[in-house]
Each structure stands twice: as C-alpha cells, then as structure tokens.
C-alpha positions as CSV (number, residue, x, y, z in Angstrom):
1,M,18.6,124.5,-71.7
2,N,16.5,121.8,-72.8
3,D,16.0,118.5,-71.3
4,D,18.6,116.4,-73.0
5,E,21.5,119.1,-72.6
6,L,20.5,119.4,-68.7
7,A,20.8,115.5,-68.7
8,A,23.7,115.4,-70.7
9,L,25.9,118.3,-68.3
10,H,25.1,115.9,-65.6
11,T,26.2,113.1,-66.9
12,R,29.3,114.4,-67.3
13,I,29.2,116.1,-64.0
14,D,28.7,112.7,-62.5
15,R,31.8,111.5,-64.4
16,T,33.8,114.0,-63.5
17,N,32.9,113.2,-60.1
18,E,33.9,109.7,-60.4
19,L,37.1,110.2,-61.4
20,L,37.5,112.9,-58.6
21,Q,36.8,109.9,-56.6
22,R,39.1,107.8,-58.4
23,M,41.7,110.2,-58.2
24,L,41.5,110.6,-54.3
25,A,41.0,106.9,-54.0
26,E,44.8,106.5,-55.3
27,V,46.4,109.3,-53.4
28,A,45.0,108.0,-50.4
29,K,46.7,104.4,-51.6
30,T,50.1,106.2,-52.3
31,P,52.6,106.0,-49.8
32,S,54.5,108.8,-48.5
33,T,57.9,109.7,-50.0
34,H,60.9,112.0,-48.3
35,A,64.5,112.5,-49.2
36,I,67.3,113.9,-47.3
37,F,69.5,116.7,-48.4
38,V,73.2,117.1,-47.0
39,D,74.9,120.0,-47.7
40,A,77.9,118.4,-47.7
41,G,80.5,121.7,-46.9
42,Y,77.9,122.7,-44.3
43,L,78.6,119.2,-42.3
44,Y,82.3,119.1,-42.6
45,A,82.3,122.6,-41.1
46,A,79.8,122.5,-38.4
47,A,80.2,119.1,-37.3
48,G,84.4,119.8,-37.3
49,R,84.2,122.1,-35.4
50,L,81.8,120.4,-33.3
51,V,83.9,117.1,-32.2
52,A,87.0,118.3,-33.6
53,G,87.3,122.1,-32.8
54,T,88.6,123.0,-36.8
55,E,86.3,123.1,-40.0
56,D,89.8,122.4,-41.5
57,R,88.4,119.1,-43.6
58,R,92.4,117.5,-43.6
59,A,92.3,118.1,-40.3
60,F,89.8,115.4,-39.4
61,D,88.4,111.9,-40.6
62,L,84.5,111.8,-41.5
63,D,83.2,107.9,-41.5
64,A,80.6,109.5,-43.9
65,E,79.1,105.7,-44.4
66,G,78.4,105.5,-41.2
67,L,77.0,109.1,-40.7
68,I,74.6,108.4,-43.9
69,E,73.1,105.5,-42.0
70,A,72.6,107.0,-38.8
71,L,70.7,110.0,-40.6
72,I,68.6,107.4,-42.5
73,D,68.0,105.7,-39.3
74,K,67.0,109.0,-37.5
75,A,64.7,110.0,-40.6
76,R,63.1,106.3,-40.8
77,T,62.6,107.1,-36.4
78,I,60.4,110.9,-37.6
79,F,58.5,109.5,-40.8
80,A,57.9,106.4,-39.7
81,D,54.6,105.8,-42.5
82,S,57.2,107.0,-45.1
83,R,59.5,105.5,-47.7
84,L,63.0,106.9,-48.3
85,L,63.5,107.7,-51.7
86,R,67.2,108.4,-51.0
87,V,70.1,110.6,-50.0
88,Y,71.2,113.5,-51.8
89,W,74.7,114.3,-51.0
90,Y,75.6,117.8,-52.5
91,D,79.8,119.1,-52.3
92,G,82.4,120.9,-54.4
93,A,85.0,119.2,-56.3
94,R,87.8,120.9,-58.7
95,R,86.5,120.9,-61.9
96,R,83.7,118.5,-61.0
97,I,85.8,115.7,-60.5
98,H,85.2,113.4,-57.9
99,T,87.5,113.0,-55.0
100,A,88.3,108.9,-53.9
101,E,85.8,109.6,-51.0
102,Q,82.9,111.4,-52.9
103,Q,83.5,108.6,-55.1
104,S,83.1,105.9,-52.1
105,I,79.6,108.4,-51.0
106,A,78.7,107.6,-55.0
107,E,79.0,104.1,-54.7
108,L,77.0,103.9,-51.5
109,P,73.3,102.4,-51.9
110,D,70.3,104.9,-52.2
111,V,73.0,107.8,-52.4
112,K,73.5,110.5,-54.8
113,V,76.6,112.6,-54.9
114,R,75.5,115.8,-56.9
115,L,78.7,118.1,-57.4
116,G,79.4,121.9,-57.7
117,N,82.9,123.6,-58.2
118,L,85.4,124.7,-56.1
119,N,87.1,127.7,-56.5
120,A,90.5,128.9,-55.7
121,N,89.8,129.7,-52.3
122,N,88.2,125.8,-51.3
123,Q,84.9,127.4,-51.6
124,Q,81.9,125.8,-53.3
125,K,80.2,127.3,-55.8
126,G,76.7,126.1,-57.9
127,V,75.7,123.6,-54.5
128,D,72.7,125.7,-53.8
129,S,71.2,126.0,-56.8
130,L,71.7,122.6,-57.3
131,I,69.6,121.7,-54.0
132,R,67.1,124.0,-55.5
133,S,67.2,122.0,-58.8
134,D,66.5,118.7,-56.9
135,L,64.1,120.1,-55.0
136,E,61.9,121.8,-56.6
137,S,62.0,119.0,-59.5
138,L,61.0,116.1,-56.5
139,A,58.2,118.4,-55.3
140,R,56.9,119.4,-58.7
141,H,56.7,115.5,-59.8
142,R,55.1,114.4,-57.0
143,A,58.3,112.3,-55.9
144,I,58.1,113.5,-52.1
145,S,55.7,114.8,-49.5
146,D,58.7,115.6,-47.6
147,A,62.0,116.9,-47.2
148,T,65.0,116.9,-44.7
149,L,67.6,119.6,-45.3
150,L,70.6,119.4,-43.5
151,G,71.9,122.6,-44.0
152,G,72.8,126.5,-42.5
153,D,73.2,128.8,-45.7
154,E,70.6,131.4,-46.7
155,D,71.0,130.9,-50.0
156,L,68.7,128.1,-49.5
157,V,65.8,130.0,-48.8
158,S,64.8,130.0,-52.3
159,A,65.2,126.0,-52.9
160,V,62.8,125.6,-49.7
161,E,60.0,128.2,-51.1
162,A,60.4,126.2,-54.1
163,A,59.3,123.2,-52.7
164,Q,56.9,124.4,-50.7
165,G,55.2,126.0,-53.6
166,Y,54.6,122.5,-54.7
167,G,53.0,121.1,-52.1
168,A,56.0,119.6,-50.2
169,R,57.1,120.0,-46.3
170,V,60.7,120.9,-45.5
171,H,62.5,119.9,-42.5
172,L,65.9,122.1,-41.5
173,W,68.0,119.9,-39.6
174,G,71.1,121.8,-38.2
175,I,74.1,120.6,-36.3
176,E,75.1,122.0,-33.2
177,A,77.4,125.3,-32.3
178,P,79.3,125.6,-29.6
179,E,78.5,129.0,-29.6
180,G,76.0,131.1,-31.5
181,R,73.9,130.0,-34.6
182,N,75.2,128.1,-37.6
183,Q,72.2,128.5,-39.6
184,A,70.7,131.6,-41.4
185,E,67.9,132.9,-39.4
186,P,65.7,133.8,-42.7
187,L,66.1,129.5,-43.6
188,L,64.9,129.1,-40.0
189,W,61.6,130.8,-40.5
190,E,61.0,129.5,-43.8
191,V,60.9,125.6,-43.0
192,D,58.3,123.5,-41.8
193,S,60.1,122.1,-38.9
194,Q,63.3,122.4,-37.4
195,R,65.5,119.8,-35.4
196,T,69.3,120.3,-33.8
197,L,71.5,117.2,-34.0
198,D,73.8,116.8,-31.0
199,L,77.9,116.3,-29.7
200,D,76.1,112.7,-28.9
201,F,75.1,112.0,-32.3
202,F,78.2,113.2,-34.2
203,K,81.1,111.6,-31.6
204,P,81.1,108.6,-33.0
205,Y,81.7,109.8,-37.2
206,V,84.0,112.5,-36.8
207,A,87.7,112.3,-35.4
208,R,90.5,114.3,-35.3
209,R,93.4,112.9,-36.9
210,V,97.0,111.8,-35.1
211,A,100.3,111.6,-36.4
212,T,100.0,107.8,-34.9
213,P,98.2,105.5,-36.6
214,A,95.3,103.5,-35.1
215,Y,96.5,100.2,-36.4
216,E,100.1,99.0,-37.7
217,P,100.4,101.0,-41.3
218,T,102.0,97.8,-42.6
219,A,99.3,94.9,-41.7
220,A,98.3,93.5,-44.4
221,R,94.7,94.9,-45.9
222,P,92.1,92.3,-45.1
223,T,90.0,90.7,-48.1
224,R,86.4,90.9,-48.0
225,E,85.6,87.2,-47.2
226,D,87.9,88.1,-44.2
227,V,85.9,91.3,-43.3
228,R,82.6,88.8,-43.9
229,F,83.4,86.6,-41.6
230,V,84.1,88.7,-38.6
231,G,81.0,90.2,-39.1
232,A,79.4,86.6,-38.9
233,Q,81.0,86.5,-35.8
234,I,80.0,89.4,-34.5
235,A,76.5,88.9,-35.5
236,A,76.5,85.2,-34.1
237,K,77.6,86.6,-30.1
238,W,75.2,89.8,-30.8
239,F,72.2,87.5,-31.3
240,A,73.5,85.2,-28.3
241,S,73.7,88.1,-25.9
242,R,70.4,90.2,-27.4
243,G,68.1,87.1,-28.5
244,R,65.2,87.0,-31.0
245,A,62.9,89.5,-29.7
246,A,66.0,92.4,-30.8
247,L,66.2,90.5,-33.9
248,V,62.8,91.1,-34.7
249,E,62.7,94.6,-34.3
250,L,66.1,94.7,-35.6
251,L,65.1,93.1,-39.4
252,P,63.0,95.7,-40.8
253,G,65.3,98.4,-41.3
254,H,67.5,95.6,-43.2
255,P,69.8,96.4,-45.2
256,Y,70.3,99.3,-42.6
257,L,71.6,99.1,-39.4
258,P,70.7,101.5,-36.7
259,G,73.5,104.0,-36.0
260,S,74.2,102.7,-32.6
261,V,74.5,98.9,-33.6
262,D,76.9,99.9,-37.0
263,Q,79.0,101.8,-34.5
264,D,79.4,99.1,-31.9
265,L,80.1,96.5,-34.5
266,L,82.9,98.7,-36.8
267,V,84.7,99.1,-33.6
268,E,84.6,95.6,-32.6
269,A,85.5,94.3,-36.3
270,E,88.3,96.7,-36.2
271,N,89.4,95.5,-32.8
272,L,89.4,91.3,-33.9
273,L,91.3,92.6,-37.3
274,Q,93.4,95.1,-35.9
275,H,92.9,97.1,-39.0
276,S,91.1,100.4,-39.3
277,L,88.1,99.7,-42.0
278,R,87.3,103.9,-41.7
279,G,87.1,104.8,-45.6
280,H,87.4,101.7,-47.2
281,A,83.3,101.1,-48.5
282,D,84.0,97.9,-50.0
283,L,84.7,96.2,-46.5
284,R,82.4,98.1,-44.8
285,R,79.8,97.1,-46.6
286,A,81.0,93.1,-46.8
287,L,81.1,93.4,-42.8
288,R,77.2,94.5,-42.6
289,D,76.7,92.0,-45.2
290,G,77.9,89.1,-42.9
291,F,76.4,90.7,-40.3
292,W,73.3,90.4,-41.9
293,E,73.7,86.8,-43.2
294,Q,74.1,85.3,-39.8
295,L,71.3,87.0,-38.5
296,R,68.9,85.9,-40.8
297,T,70.0,82.4,-40.5
298,Q,68.7,82.6,-36.7
299,Y,65.1,84.0,-37.9
C-alpha cells in the first residue's frame, strides 16, 4: 500500500469515527421511552378473583379508566427519566367488534386497544400474537427502551424474547394471587424484572355488582358542564387544604392525576352529584378537566 492509499484509508477511518461519535451523541440525547402492555384477560381474571372473589366479568365492575391512570402513574415513578409512549390494552371480542366498554377504553388518551377473537367458550384467541407483534416491532424500531407487561400466560415468553432480542428491557407486573401463583414460571424466568401489585392497588377500581344501585336510577344524568363545575369545586377545596407546595408537585403529571387523588376526586364528585360516573368516560374526563382548570388558575 503506497502513501496515497494509506492516507486515503486514514481519512476514511477518521470519517467513520466522526460519524460514530455523532451517532453516540445523538443516542445519549434521546430520552428513554416506555410502554405498558396489558393483557386484559389476565387483568380481569386475577383482579376479579383478588378483590371480588370471582373471575366472572359479569359479577363485578372494573373502572378501567381509573386503573389505567394508576398504572401510568406507577410506571412514572419507576421510570422517572422516561416518557410514556402509550398503553396497549389487549382484549378479546366476538368477531373483533368493540364492546361498549372496550370502545370507551379506546377513546382514552394515550391508550391503544387491540382485539383478538373470542371463541364459543369465551376464551381469547390471537391476543398473545398481537402482544408479540407490537413488542417486537416497537423494540426493533427503537421506539421503546422499556416494556412493562401486565400478564401471566406462558405463551408470552416468545414476545419477551423477541423484544429483548432488539435490546429492550421487559418488566413483568403481576397481580397478587390469593393462593399460589397466577403467572407461568417460564415467563418469570425470562423477564428483566418482576413486580406484584397488591390488593390495595386494585381495590379502588374493582367493585362486585350488587342488586341495589348506589344511586337512584331515575336521577337525571349530569351534563358535562355540571361535572366540570363540580371538578372545579373539589379542586378549590383541595387547594385550600393542601396548598401551593402540593400543587407544584401535582402539576408535572398533567393531564394525569395520581391514583389516590383521582379516586378521591371520583368519590367526592359522585357524592355531590348523587350519580355514578363509573363507566362514563366522557364525564370522568370532564371532571378532571374542571379539576385541572381550577388548579392551574392558582399557579
């Protein structure tokens, strides 16, 4: 190799090193991103058994909106320097047609509902493959650095392996079991970390259905403006008792509320309105909008 060829080689090496340094600098500036993957079949069965003593969805109500926000809040405390991509909610439906409940969940901000099928025995089909497809695709395109998976089926092992193969870390969240385990051991072995959510976490969002309604069924459904006004009332009372320091801590989470604050807001609003807001995603959003609007006038 003559001097000119050697000089050209050194030039190419220097250019390559410069490009690598630029790439590493860009990677260092890119914020971490996480996503939450919820196997709704596992969630309903395990949370129903834990709180209501039954896996039958028809026997209890699940405040999916409140629970999703609690999961987002929980993830925010764990992945403090990471931003949320979105929550993926996997469930089954006849002919993959959304039920009213699934449609209300799909309308929530930062939530993507993905549906498998339900067979004649009400068993989900195709959900695990949807989870694997999304996990693998997001990890391959570097859209997420961390994946939180709420599930327990052994069939999810391949989804975990696929995501890890592209460098993503997978964190398994489970639901406390009254006895034994409700997650497959091979799944526990494969993930990067494990966490169990207990009875206290789920109790505000699961309620066994009773024959007598909590509120008069003849009571008129409140308007969005009625609910927004009540949210502002509660916010004024909250600020008066908590003060500016608590508000400063709350503001970075906008538009989400910590699970405990959100649950207190819901219960107080229902008492003032004498009407249940469970299952009414539009009214729940109006309540939070009123709450936030009032608080932001105080900042």
